[in-house]
C-alpha positions in Angstrom: -1.0 27.2 3.7 -4.8 26.5 3.4 -4.8 27.4 -0.2 -1.9 24.8 -0.9 -3.8 22.2 1.1 -7.1 22.8 -0.6 -5.4 22.7 -4.1 -3.8 19.3 -3.4 -6.5 17.9 -1.0 -6.5 14.2 -2.3 -2.7 14.0 -1.9 -2.7 15.8 1.5 -5.5 13.6 2.9 -3.6 10.4 1.8 -0.4 11.6 3.5 -2.2 12.6 6.6 -4.0 9.3 7.0 -0.7 7.3 6.9 0.9 9.7 9.4 -2.1 9.7 11.7 -2.3 5.9 11.7 1.3 5.7 12.7 1.0 8.2 15.6 -2.0 6.2 16.9 0.3 3.1 17.2 3.8 4.4 17.9 4.9 4.3 21.5 4.6 7.5 23.6 2.4 9.3 21.0 -0.3 6.7 21.1 -1.0 7.1 24.8 -4.2 8.8 26.2 -1.9 11.4 27.8 -1.3 13.0 24.3 -4.7 14.5 23.4 -6.4 13.7 20.1 -6.2 17.3 19.0 -2.4 17.2 19.4 -2.2 14.0 17.4 -4.4 15.4 14.6 -2.4 18.6 14.6 1.0 16.7 14.4 -0.3 14.6 11.7 -1.6 17.6 9.7 1.5 19.7 10.1 3.8 16.8 9.2 1.8 16.0 6.1 2.0 19.7 5.1 5.7 19.6 5.3 6.1 16.3 3.3 3.3 17.1 0.7 5.8 19.2 -1.7 8.1 16.2 -2.0 5.4 13.7 -2.9 3.8 13.2 -6.2 0.2 12.2 -6.6 0.9 10.4 -10.0 2.5 7.5 -8.0 -1.0 6.5 -6.9 -2.8 7.4 -10.2 -6.4 7.1 -8.8 -9.4 9.2 -9.4 -10.0 10.9 -6.0 -13.9 10.7 -6.5 -13.8 7.0 -7.1 -14.2 3.9 -4.8 -10.6 3.0 -5.5 -9.5 6.2 -3.7 -11.4 4.9 -0.5 -9.5 1.6 -0.7 -6.3 3.6 -1.1 -7.1 5.5 2.1 -7.5 2.2 3.9 -4.2 1.0 2.5 -2.3 4.1 3.5 -3.7 3.8 7.1 -2.6 0.1 7.1 1.0 1.2 6.2 0.9 3.7 9.1 -0.2 0.9 11.5 2.5 -1.4 10.3 5.2 1.4 10.8 4.0 2.1 14.2 3.9 -1.7 15.1 7.4 -2.0 14.0 8.6 0.8 16.3 6.4 -0.9 19.1 8.3 -4.2 18.6 11.5 -2.4 19.6 10.2 -1.3 23.0 8.5 -4.7 23.5 11.9 -6.2 23.5 12.9 -4.2 26.5 9.8 -4.7 28.3 10.1 -8.5 27.7 13.6 -8.5 29.0 12.4 -7.1 32.3 9.7 -9.7 32.4 12.2 -12.5 32.1 14.1 -11.7 35.4 11.3 -10.0 37.4 9.9 -13.2 38.6 13.4 -14.6 39.6 14.1 -11.6 41.6 10.9 -11.9 43.6 8.8 -9.2 42.0 6.5 -11.4 40.3 3.3 -9.9 41.8 4.5 -6.3 41.4 2.7 -5.5 38.2 1.9 -1.8 37.5 -0.2 -0.1 34.8 2.2 1.0 32.0 0.9 4.3 30.6 3.1 3.9 27.5 1.9 0.6 26.3 -1.5 0.8 28.3 -1.3 -2.6 29.7 -0.2 -4.3 32.9 3.5 -4.6 33.0 5.9 -6.1 35.6 7.9 -3.5 37.5 11.3 -4.2 35.9 9.8 -4.3 32.4 8.3 -0.8 32.9 11.6 0.4 34.3 13.6 -0.8 31.2 10.9 0.5 28.9 11.2 4.0 30.4 14.9 4.0 30.0 14.5 2.9 26.5 12.1 5.6 25.8 14.5 8.3 27.2 17.4 6.9 25.0 15.1 6.8 22.0 14.5 10.5 22.6 18.2 11.2 23.3 19.4 9.6 19.9 16.7 11.5 18.0 14.5 8.5 17.2 11.2 10.5 16.5 13.1 13.0 14.4 14.4 10.1 12.2 11.0 8.4 12.3 9.2 11.5 11.1 11.8 13.4 9.0 13.6 10.5 7.3 11.4 7.5 7.8 8.1 9.0 6.8 9.4 11.2 4.0 11.4 8.4 2.3 8.5 6.0 2.8 6.5 8.1 0.6 9.2 8.2 -2.0 9.7 4.5 -1.8 6.3 2.8 -1.7 2.5 3.0 -1.4 -0.1 0.4 -0.7 0.1 -0.8 -4.4 3.8 -1.6 -4.1 3.2 -3.1 -0.6 0.6 -5.6 -2.1 3.0 -6.5 -4.9 6.0 -7.0 -2.5 3.9 -8.4 0.4 6.4 -11.4 0.7 9.2 -8.8 1.5 7.0 -7.1 4.2 6.1 -10.5 5.8 9.7 -11.5 6.0 10.6 -8.1 7.5 8.0 -8.3 10.2 8.7 -12.0 11.1 12.4 -11.1 11.3 11.5 -8.2 13.6 9.6 -10.5 15.9 12.5 -13.0 16.0 14.9 -10.1 16.7 12.5 -9.0 19.5 13.0 -12.1 21.6 16.7 -12.3 20.7 17.2 -8.8 22.1 15.2 -9.5 25.1 17.2 -12.5 26.0 20.6 -10.8 25.3 19.6 -8.0 27.8 18.3 -10.2 30.5 20.6 -13.2 30.2 23.5 -11.8 32.6 20.9 -11.0 35.2 18.9 -14.4 34.8 22.2 -16.5 34.9 23.4 -14.8 38.0 20.1 -15.0 39.9 20.0 -18.7 38.9 23.5 -19.3 40.4 22.4 -17.5 43.4 19.3 -19.6 43.8 21.3 -22.8 43.3 24.0 -21.7 45.8 21.4 -20.8 48.4 19.7 -24.2 48.0 23.0 -26.0 48.4 24.1 -24.1 51.5 20.6 -24.6 53.1 21.1 -28.5 52.7 24.6 -28.4 54.0 23.6 -26.4 56.9 20.0 -26.6 57.6 20.2 -24.7 60.9 21.3 -21.5 59.0 17.7 -21.4 57.3 19.1 -19.6 54.2 15.9 -20.2 52.2 14.2 -17.6 54.4 16.9 -15.0 53.5 17.0 -16.0 49.9 14.4 -13.4 48.7 16.1 -10.4 50.1 19.5 -11.7 49.0 18.1 -12.2 45.3 16.4 -8.7 45.3 19.8 -7.0 46.5 21.9 -8.9 44.0 19.5 -8.1 41.1 19.5 -4.3 42.0 23.4 -4.4 42.2 23.5 -6.1 38.8 21.1 -3.6 37.3 23.3 -0.7 38.6 26.5 -2.2 37.3 25.1 -3.3 34.0 23.1 -0.1 33.3 25.7 1.7 31.2 26.2 -1.4 29.0 22.5 -1.8 28.7 22.1 1.8 27.6 24.7 1.3 24.8 22.9 -1.9 23.8 19.6 0.0 23.6 21.1 2.6 21.3 22.7 0.0 19.1 19.3 -1.7 18.9 17.7 1.6 17.7 20.4 2.2 15.1 20.1 -1.4 13.8 16.4 -1.0 13.6 16.5 2.2 11.4 19.2 0.4 9.3 16.7 -2.6 8.7 14.1 -0.1 7.8 16.4 1.5 5.3 17.2 -1.8 3.8 13.5 -2.4 3.4 13.1 0.8 1.5 16.1 -0.1 -0.6 14.7 -3.5 -1.5 11.4 -2.1 -2.5 12.8 1.0 -4.2 16.5 1.1 -5.1 16.4 4.8 -5.3 15.3 5.2 -1.6 18.2 6.2 0.7 17.2 7.2 4.3 
């Protein structure tokens, strides 16, 4: 193993840089809970498995030149973009929880999310954890490392990315718009129901002031929100899985647009 790596050191290092940059930005693996040694080991082992299927002639750069240093930076940027795209998937689920967290009365219940390493509302973190478990269930990391990474090396490098930068920009912008669309589709049933509950409570409190329903509005809203989450959770899980499948299909279409021979 070490002899093969030493014989193809320039190629191996380029592959490892892209994979390591992706690991540093992809959800779950980018957290501090995963040690730096484990990240480096995973990147090195994955690069060793992919190296026989990648040709160094596609870069055509002298490994002892300044162009090779720029090539390393470009490969790291590709890995960051790949991890950022996967992060956008989970940002949609976290944003969906943020949409109805304030309506159900949990606006001040922000907790530290160890996955994204930011303060996240309680319901956003709840949906994010469910999405992470479903991502593992559908084999998302296997598809990302086995199919996505290997075929990305067959499809493009930083030179091709610069020549087709308009395609990449459109791809990322469409991913951001899809993020907000998915978040709204997930949260819309709960947001609409909670809005109707708030309007109904306000009308009843005006019709019968002695009932003082506004003081009971918060627990009613919380109970209804939890009931809706329980009832809609199977449907949400199916939608999460469809989102993951559609994301990998869009990534496959990107590879096909850049390299017609790339098939994930």
